[in-house]
N, C-alpha and C positions, 0 to 999 in steps of 0.2 A: 504494500500500500504506500503510495507516494505522499509526501508531505505537501499540503497546499499552502505554499508561501504567499500566494496572491492575497489570501484573506487575512494575513497577519497584519497587526497594527504597524504603521510606519514608525520609524525611530523619531522621537521628538528632536527638534532642532536645538542647536546650542542656545539660540535666543530664547526658545521656549523654556529650556531648563534653567537659564539664567533668571527669567521672569518668575518661574515657580520658586526658585531659591530666594528671590527678593521678597516675594509675597510671604513666604514662610518666615523670613526675617522680621517683617512687619508684625505678623501674628504673634511672634515670640518676644515682642519688644519689652513687655514687663518682666518676662523671665530673664532677658538679657540685662535689663536694669537691675534685677535682683542679683545676678552674677557679678555685675560691676560693683554693687554694694558690698558683696562678700570680698571682692578683690580689694576694695578700699579698706575693709576691716583688716585683712591680712597685711596690706600696705602699711598700716599704722602699727600693727603688732611688730612688724619687721623694722619699721623706722624708729619707733619710740622706745624700744627695749633699752637703747642707750640712755635715754632720759630717765627712765624708771630705775634702771640699775646703776645710774651715775655715781651715787655715793659709794657703792661697793667697788665699781670699776676704778674710781678715783683713788680709793684706799689701796687697791691691789697694784695699780700702776704708778702710784705716787704722783698724782696730778693735783696741782693747785687750781684756784678758780680761773685763772687766765688760760691754762691748758684745758680745763674742762670746757671753757667757751670755745676753744679751737676744735675740740672733738665734736661738740654739739653743732657747730656750724659747718663742719667738713662735708656733710651730706648735701648741703645746699649749694656748694660750689658747682658741682656738676649738675645737680637737679635743675638749678636756675638756668645755667648756660644751655642745657639741652632742650628747654621748653620750645623755642622757636623751631629748631631743626626737627624735633619729634612731631610738632604740630604740622609742619610742612609735609612730613612723611605720612601723617594720619590723613591728610587731604588727598594723597596720591595713591596709597597702597591699601590692600585688603587688611582691615584691622583684625580679622580672625587670626592671621599669622603674625602680624606685627605686634599685637598686644600679647600674644602667647609667648613670643620670643623674649620680649622685655620682662614679662612676668617670671619666666624661668631664670633670667639673669638675676633679678633682684632676690628671688627666693634662695638661689644657690649662694649668692654673695652673703646674705644674712647668715646662712648656716656656716659658711666658712669663717665668719667673724669669730666664732668660738675658738678658733685656733690662734687668734691674735695674742701676742704677748708683749706688745709695746704700743705706744701712742702712734708711731709712724705707720705700723701695719694697720692699725684700726682706722686711721685717716684714709689710707688707700682704699680699704674695703668699703668705707662709708661713701667715698667718691664713686666707686663702682655701683653701689646700691642706688645712688642718686641717678646714675645713667639709666638703670633698669626701671626705676619707679617714675621716671619722667613721662612715660606713656600714659600714666593714670588719668590725669585731667584732660589733656588735649584729645586723647583717644576716646575717653569716656564721653566727653561732651560732644565730640563729633558724632558719635553714635546717637546720642540723645537728639541732636539737631536733625538727623536723618530719619529717625524712627518715630518721633513725636511731633504733633502739630504745636504751633506756638502757644496755644491756650493751655497746654498741659506741661510745658517745659519747666515751669517753676517747680512743680511737684516732682517731676522726673529728675531734674537737675539736683534738687535737694535730696531726693532719695539716693541717687548715685553717690553724691559726695558725702552724705552723712555716714556712709560706711567708714570713712576715715575717722570721723568723730566717735563712732561706736568703737572703733579700734582703740581710741584713747580711753573711752569710758570703761570698757570691759578689759582692755589690755593692761591698764594700770594695776588693778588688783591681781589679775592673772599672772602678769609678768613678775610682780613683786613676790607673789607666792612661789613661783617657779624659781626665782633667784634665791629666795630664802631656803627652799627645799633642796635644790640641785646645784646652786652656784650659777654665776652669770655665763660662764662658758657653755655649760650644758643647755642653758636656756636658749642661747643662740642656735645650737644644733637642733633642738626640738622645734622651735618656731620656724626656722628657715627651711629645713629639709622636708618637713611634713606638709608645708603649704603648697608644694609641687602638685599635690593631689587635685587642686582646683582646676588644673589644665584639662582634666578629663571632661567634666561637664561643659566647660567653655567650648571645646572643640566639637562636642556633640550638639550644643545649642545653636551654634552658628553654622549654617550650611556651607560646605566647602566651595560651592559655586557663587555664593553671595559676596558681592563686593560693594561695600557701603558707598564707595565714591562714585559708583555708576548710577546711584539713585538720585532722586530730586535734591537739588542743592549741592551738586558736586563741586568741590573745590578744584581748581585747575593746578594748584601747587606751584605757581610761579613766584620766584623771589622778587619782591618789589616793595620799596618803602612807601609807595603810594597806598598800600593797604592800610597803613597806620594813619587813618584820618583823625579828625578832632575827637570824634566819639570814642574810638578805641584808645587814643592817647589819654583822654580824660579818665576813662575806666581804669587804665593801667596806672596812671599817677595816683588815683584814689586807692588802688589795690595795694600800693606800697604801705599805706597806713593800715589797711586791714591785715596785711601780712605781718607787719611789725607786732601788732597787738596779739594776733593769733599765735605767732611762733614764740613769743615770750611765754604765753600760757602753756604751749606744748612742751617747750624744752626745759623751763625752769620751775614749773609748778610742783612737781614731786620733790625736788631738792628744797624748795621753799618750805614745804610742809615738814620736811625732816629737819632742816637747819633752823628755821625761825619758829616753828611751832613745836619743835622737839618731839616729833612723833617717830616711832619705829617705822622702818621702811614698809613693812606689810600694812600697818595702819595708815600710813600716808597714801599708799596705793588705793586703799578702800575709800578714804575721804576724797581722793581725786576723782572718784566716780561721779560725784555730784556735779561739778562744773562741766566735766566732759560729757556726761549723759545729757545734761541740759543743752549743750551745744548740738549734740546728736539729734535730739528730738526737734529742736528749733529749725534745723535746716529744711526738712520737707514741709513743716508747718508754715514757715515763713513763705516758702514758694507757693504753697497751696493758698494762703491768704491773698497773695497778689493775684493768683490765677482767678480766685473768686471775684475780686474787684474788677478784673478785666471782663469776666463773664457777665457782670451786671452793667457793663457799659463804660467803665473807667478806661482812660488811656493806659496802654500797657506800660509805657516808659514811665509815666507819672506814678502809676501804682507801685511799680517796683522801687522807684526812688524813695517813695514815702516809707515803705517797709524798711528799706536800708537805713534811712535817717533815724527812724524811731529805735531801731535795734542798736545803732551805734551809740546813741545817747545812754543806753543801758551800761555802757562801759564805765561810766562814772562810778558805779558801785565797786569797781576795783580799788578805788582810793580808800574808802573806809575799810575795805577788807584787809588792807595793810596796816590799819591803825588799831582796830579793836583788839582787846586783850584775850578774849576767849576764842578757842579753836572752833567751836560749833558756829558762833555768829560769823566768823571769818569764812567758813566753808559755805554758809548760806549766801553771804555776799558774793563770793566767788561764783556761785551758781547764778545769781542775778546778773553778774557781769558777763556771763556766758550767753545771755539772751542776744548778744551780738550775732549768734548763729542764725537768727531769723533772716539775716541779710544774704546768706551765702547762696542759696538756690536762686535768689533774685539776681545776684551779681552775674551768675553764669547764664541765666536765661536772658538777661539784658544784653550780654555780649552776643549771644546767638541772634538776638533781635536786630542789632545794629550792624552785623557782619555783612559785607558785600560779597556777592558771587558764591555764597555758600562755603567760604573758606574758613569754617569754624575752627578747624584744628589749628591753623595759623593764628587766628585771633585769640583763642584760649591760651595757646602757647605764649603769645606775646604778653597777655595779661598775667599769666602765671610766672613768667620771667620777672616782671616788675614786682609781683608780690613776694617772690622768693629771693629777690635781692635783700629784702628785709629778713628773710630766713638766714641769710649770711650775717647780716648786721646785728639783728636783735640778740642772738645768743652771745655774741662777742661783746656788744655794748652793755648788756645786762651783767655779764661777768665782770667787766671793768668797773661798772657802777657799784656793784656789791663789794668788790675788792677795795674801792676807794672810800666808800661810805660805811661799810659794815652792815648795810641794811638793804632789804628788798624794796622798801617803800618808795624811794626815789625812782627806782626802775619801773614800778607800777605807774607812777605819775607820768613819766615820759611816754609809756605805751599808750595811755589814755589820750594825752595831748596829740600824739602822732595820729591816732585813729580819728579823733574828732576833726582834725584838719582836713580829712578827706571829704567831709560832708559837702562843703561849698563847691568842691571840684565836680561832684556828680551834678549839682544843679546848674553850674555855670558852663560846663563843657559838654555834657552828654545831652544833646538836644534832639537830633533827628533820628530817623530809622531808615535802614537800608532795604528792608524787606517787609512785606505786608504781614499782618498777624493772622492770616487765614491758615 
């Protein structure tokens, strides 16, 4: 009996397969956002283990406050410098593979840090970690801009990025407990090498044929200073203030609770949950609030700038947090000062709104470059201020002033929009 090949279904074309893969990508957008949330969680576990374990590492490697500042800032040297190049790559190449490669690099580097026995080796590994983790924001927000309509981007952006804050919130007590139980070297081994498991679900969730840059809003990936218009420049200048405030909280808060509040490391990690968890929950909530304002007819740019302004004013609570005598009131005030997190989802959604030609990877990379210049400066400046004054309070005041100086920049420089809100 002969095989009737004439009745067989024809092979689908490459274009048809590509279209099906793209549709599957859209259908899985909230799953992909959830995976990016988890990547952010792991990102900050791997990034902040140095901050949480800093008192132990410093004692083991004989580091003073100035050298502690160098160690804390080393990550940001490469992380900041890689933002624009990785954003450019995110606009040009399939993020399924680009994100996976960078994730593997940062996870392995974190694990290898457990072998470090000197400040120099740790600095080199932290620089490599920064290269790997540089994909997180440009790549993640590029995916959000492609998969979500503008009216949902505040919530989606906040959800994706709040994974990093959840990493702070839950990582602080977890890492503190690991360091106390197993030592700081073994903690690096455990966190770095086990995080590789995330790659499995990521590669399954994103179809191999789907290329996000061929969907609507594709960035062409050309290098040009013309991309940096007034809107993006204003957002980036303001983000320097945000970055300074945020990275002071990220890098020095555990050490502050140990040194100024005289708490054991494990207890300090538990107390740090309050401000970090507040920041975590505020990111999607703040984005959602602005999304709702847009839904009832408010202008999108105005709505997001209002939420950003109100949230930045909450930073004033950091000043009394450095003055009160009791630990519990100080932690509550630190939680209030973390309401600044209401701004974050709106910052990233606003950048997506003003970006021209869909080149969101480049724009987010440029924004994050500016913000992470503060990631280099804030740990160093804070260490020097503490060394000179013997107190964290002046460093807190400086961080608040720098953040509040960003508010008029949003209102004066960020005016127009490059794409419709449909």
